[in-house]
N, C-alpha and C positions, 0 to 999 in steps of 0.2 A: 705416653706423653710425647707430643710432637715437639719439634725443635723450637718453635716460637713460644710454646707454653713453658718449655724448660728455660729459655732465655729470660722470660719474665720472672720465673721463680728465682733464678740466680740473682737478678737485679734486686729483687725483694730481699733475699737473704743478705746480700752484701750491704744494702742500705740499712736494713734493720740491725745488723750486727755492729755497724760502725757509725751510725748516726747518733747524735746527741738526743734525738727525738724518739729513740726506739722504745722507751718505757712509757709513752704517753697513752691517753685514753683512746678508745675505739673512735675512728673517724665517722662522721655522719655519712650514711649511705642509703638515704631514703629512696624507696622504689617509686615508680610512676603512680602506683595505686595509693600509696601513702600521701604523695604530694597533691593528688587530686583533692584530698580533704584539707590539706594544709594551705594550699595556695589561694590567694584572693582572686588572682587572674591567671588564666592559662590561654596562651595564644600561639599561633604559628605565623611565621613571618619571614621577611627578607632583611638580612643585615645590610645596612647602608655604609656607615662609617662612624668612627668614634663610639658613642653609646647609643646611636640611633638605629631603630628597627621599624620597618613598615609592616604593619599588621595585615596579614592576608586572611586569617581565619581566627575566630574567637570561639574557644571551647567553654570558658568560664569567665565571667566578669560581674562586678557589682551591678545590681538592677538599675537600669536607666542610663548606663554609661555606654556610649557608642564608641567602639574601638576599631572595627574593621575598616581598612583603608587609611587609618590614621598613622602618623609617625610618632612613635613613643621613645622616650629616653629611659634606658635601663642602666642603672648605676654601675659603673666600672666594667661594663660589658666589653668595651674596647681594649681593656687590659687583660682579658682572659687569654689563657694559653691556647694557641691553635696548632701546636705541634702534636702530631699523632703518635700514640704508643707509649708503653712504659719504658721510656728511655730518657734519662736526664741529659743526654748529649744535646748541646745547643744546635747541632746540625741536623736534628731530626726533621723530617718533612712536615710542612704545614698542610692542613686541609685547605682545599680551594673553594668549597661550597660556601654560599652565603645564606643558605636556608637553615632555619632553626625553629625550635619549639622552646617556649619559655614558661616556667612555673614561677610566678612572681608574688611577692608580698607587697602590699601597698601601705606605705607609712602615712597615716593621717597627719602626723605632726609636721613633717617636712614635705609631704606630698610627692614622695619619690617612690619609684618602683625598683625593688631589689629582688634578684633571684634568690631562691631558697638556699640557705646554707652556703654562702660565698666564703671561700678560704683564700687567704693570701700568705704564702710562705715562700721564702727565698726568691722574692720578686716575681712569683708565678701565681696567677689567679685561676680559680675554677669554682664552679658551683654545681651542687646537686641539681639545681633547677634549670640548667641550660643544656640543651641537646642540639647538635648540628646534624644535618642529614643531606645525603645526595641520593642518586637513583639506586645505589647499591647497599648502603648501610646507614645506620644512625651512629653518632659519636657522642659519648657522654663523659663526664669527669668522674674519676675515681682516685682515691688516695691509697697509697701503700702503707702509710702510717700517719698518725696525727699527733703533734703538728707535722706538716709536710705538704708539699705541693700536690694539687690535683693533676692527674695526667689524663689526656684526652684519648679515649680508647673506644673501640667498637666491640660488639658482642663476639666477633670473630677472633679478636685478640685476647679476649678473656671469656671463656665459655660459661663462667659463673657470674657474668656481669649483670648489673641491674639495668643495663642499657638495652632497649628493645633492638631486635635485629635490623628492622627496616622501618621506614616512616609508616608503612601499612600496619605493621605490628604496634607502633607507637599509637596510632589513631585508635586502634582497637582497645589498647590498654587504657587510654584516656576515657573512652566511652564507658567501659566497664568500671573504671575507677570512679567516675562521677556518679554512676548508678550505686556503687557501694557506699560512697560518701553520703548520698541522699538518704539511703536506707539507715546508715549509722546515725545521722542527725535526727531522723525520725525516732529511732530507738531511744536515744538519750533525752528526747523531749517528752517521753511518756510520763504522765503525771502520777499515775498510781504506782507507788513504790514496788509492790509485789509483782505487778505486771511488767514493770521496767526491769526488775531483776530477772524475771523469766526470759525476757527478750535478750538481755545482755548475756545470760548464761549460755545461750545457744552458740555464741562465738567461742566458747572455751574448748569445745571439742571440734576437731576438723569435720567430722561426719554429721554434726548437727548444725554447723555454721551456715549462714545464708549462702545460697548459690553464688559463686563468684568471689566469695570472701578469700583473701590471701593472707589472713593473719595480721593485717595492717593495724587493727584496732585492739589487739590483745594487750598492748602496753597501757592503753587508756582504761581498760575494763577494771583493773584493780582499784583505781581511784573511784570510779563510778560505783562499783559494787560495795566497796568498803564504806562509802558514805551512807549506804542504805541500811547498814547494821543488821538488826534482827529481821527486817523485811527481806533480806537477801538469803537468809538461811534455808528456807524450803527449796529454793532453786539450787543452792549449793549441794544440798543433800541429794537432789534429783540428778545432778551432774555426776556425783560420786557413785550413785546407784547404776547409772547408765554406762559409766566408763568401761572401755574394753581394755584388755591387757596391754595393747600397744599404744594406748592413749597417754600423752604426756600431761601430767597434772600439776606441775610446778605452780603455774598461775593460779589454779584453783585453790591449792593449799595456802598460798600467800594471801589470797583474799580472806580465807578463813582466819588466818593469823591476824589480819587487820580487824576482823569483826570481834574476835575475842570471846568473852564469856557467853554472849547470846548464842554462839554457835555450838552449844552442847550436843545438839542432835547429830552433829557430824563426827562425834568422838569414835563411835563404833567403826566407821569407815576409815578414819585416820589411823586407828590402831591396826587395821588390816594393811594399810599402806606402809607400815613400818618394815614389812618384809617384802616390799616391792621397790627396791632402789632404782630399777630401770624406768619406772613410771614417774617417780618423784624423788628428789633429794631428801634423804632421811632427816637431815638437819632442819629442813623446812617443816616436815611433819611434826618433829619435836617442838619446834618453835610455836606451831599452831596449838599443840596440846598445852604448852606452857601458858599461852594467853587465855585459853579456855578454863584452865585450872580445875578440871573435873577429875576427882580422885578415882573414878572408876577405871581410868586408864593406867593407874599405877602398875598393876601386874604385867602389862604389856610393855611398859617402858623400862622397868627395872633390869631386864636382861641386857639392855644396851649399855649399861654402866660398864660392862665387860667387853665392849666393842674394841676391835683392834685399831679403830680410828679414834685417836685421842679427842678430836673435836666433837665427834658424835657422842662419846662418853660424857663429855662436859655438858653438851646440850641436853642429854638425857637427864643429868643431874639437875640442871636448871629447871627442866620441866617438873621433875619430882619435887623439888623444893617449892615450886609454885603450887603443887597439889598438896603441900603440907605432909609429905611422906617422912615423918620423923623416924620411922623404923629403918629407913635406909641411910640415916645420917652418917654412920661410921663408914659405910661403903662409899658414900659420896665424898666424905672428907679424905678418904684414902687416895682419891684421884689427884689431890694437891701434891705435887712432887716436892721432895726436899730440895731439889736443885731445879727450880722453874726456868724455862727458856724465855729469853727476852721476847721472842715472837709470840709467846702464849700469854703475855702479861694482861692483855685486854680481857680475854675470855676467862682467865683465872681470877681476875678482879671481880668479874660478874658472879662467878661461882662463890667466891669468898663472901660477897655481900648477901647472896642467897642463903648460904649456910648460916650467916649471922642472923638473918631474918627468921630462919627456922629454929635456931637455938642460940640465943645471944651469948650464953655463957661459954659453950664449947666453941661457938663461932668466933668469939673474941680471942680465944687462945690461939686458934688457927691463924687468924689475921695477924696477931702479934708476932707469930713465928715466921710467917711467909712474907709479910710486907717489908720486912727489914732486909730481905735478900737483894743484892745489887741489881739483879735483873728485873726486880719489881719497883725499882726506885721511882719511876715516873708515876706509879700508881699509889705510892705510899701515902702521901698527903690525902689523896681522894678517899682512900679506905679508912683512914683514921677519922677524917671529917664525917664520913658516912656513919660510923659508929656513934659519934658524938650527937649527930642529928637524930639518930634513932633512939637515943636514951630518953 
């Protein structure tokens, strides 16, 4: 690790350890490829003053709108941080360039142009959708934590940056990003549900994905495929058949979880994945088997009741309860500790309800014993209400 990288890491550790923002959610860090699909408008231009930019080149714009050569107003652009580097010191040097690339969202309500994902923290502004460039490098905004200010950095300052190295690299990424976006929109517009599922499923494995795909659309595939229900199952089976040992299958299994009962044809492959934790989180597989409710999986799931991972044991029990495995009731009930931990209250509550559904007489006794424990206090009323509702 070079001195610059080490310094950045030290700043990050210091800020993370002592900032009140250190436990926040992950900051937005959209790539150029993702923003090519998200943005309404993508332009290259020259910064003038305030929020004004003269447009030099248009990469994407609504049909019929002329922008090249025009002066546009970009909301809050003049307030963006122009100090370079992961350095909170107010004496950090400012970049001198006026050249920039903008990924913009157009608001029809107030007719304003806004950069994608603008953040204002500690009186410092930055946006995922704003990049500055000179002859040597591009500069983009990144966050060390969220909430927290965006810092203006180049790829040289952060080798894992989402910022392209130069404007030449930026232009190439925009070209391929727009091509990827066009292909994606054509895919989700396919009317035939089975053909649509087949086209979508190709994105789930790196080696079957369309050429140039950078994984930008995987987060959207789950919703698209889940909506297709039974029509998506043949394609999901095909993905599981084709999968190689080093393929990551978390997204695939989560889609099957969403589909539920109609996905019975995937059960054989899901059971095989129970012994492949490097390919997919075992808890996801158990969750999918739970929603499918196919009792043929019982013999493969039962051994996981003895898992060293308490969460996996409980998830296995939940799956078995959904499969109506009454023979395993005592072994599942034994997972409920006499002294439950407060942090396990949610998942234990789910198990107690599942045991009650499986055998309401024995389940009622277990709930009565466990729900009164101080660490289950927040779940007590919910558990008792559940039993009343089910009577």
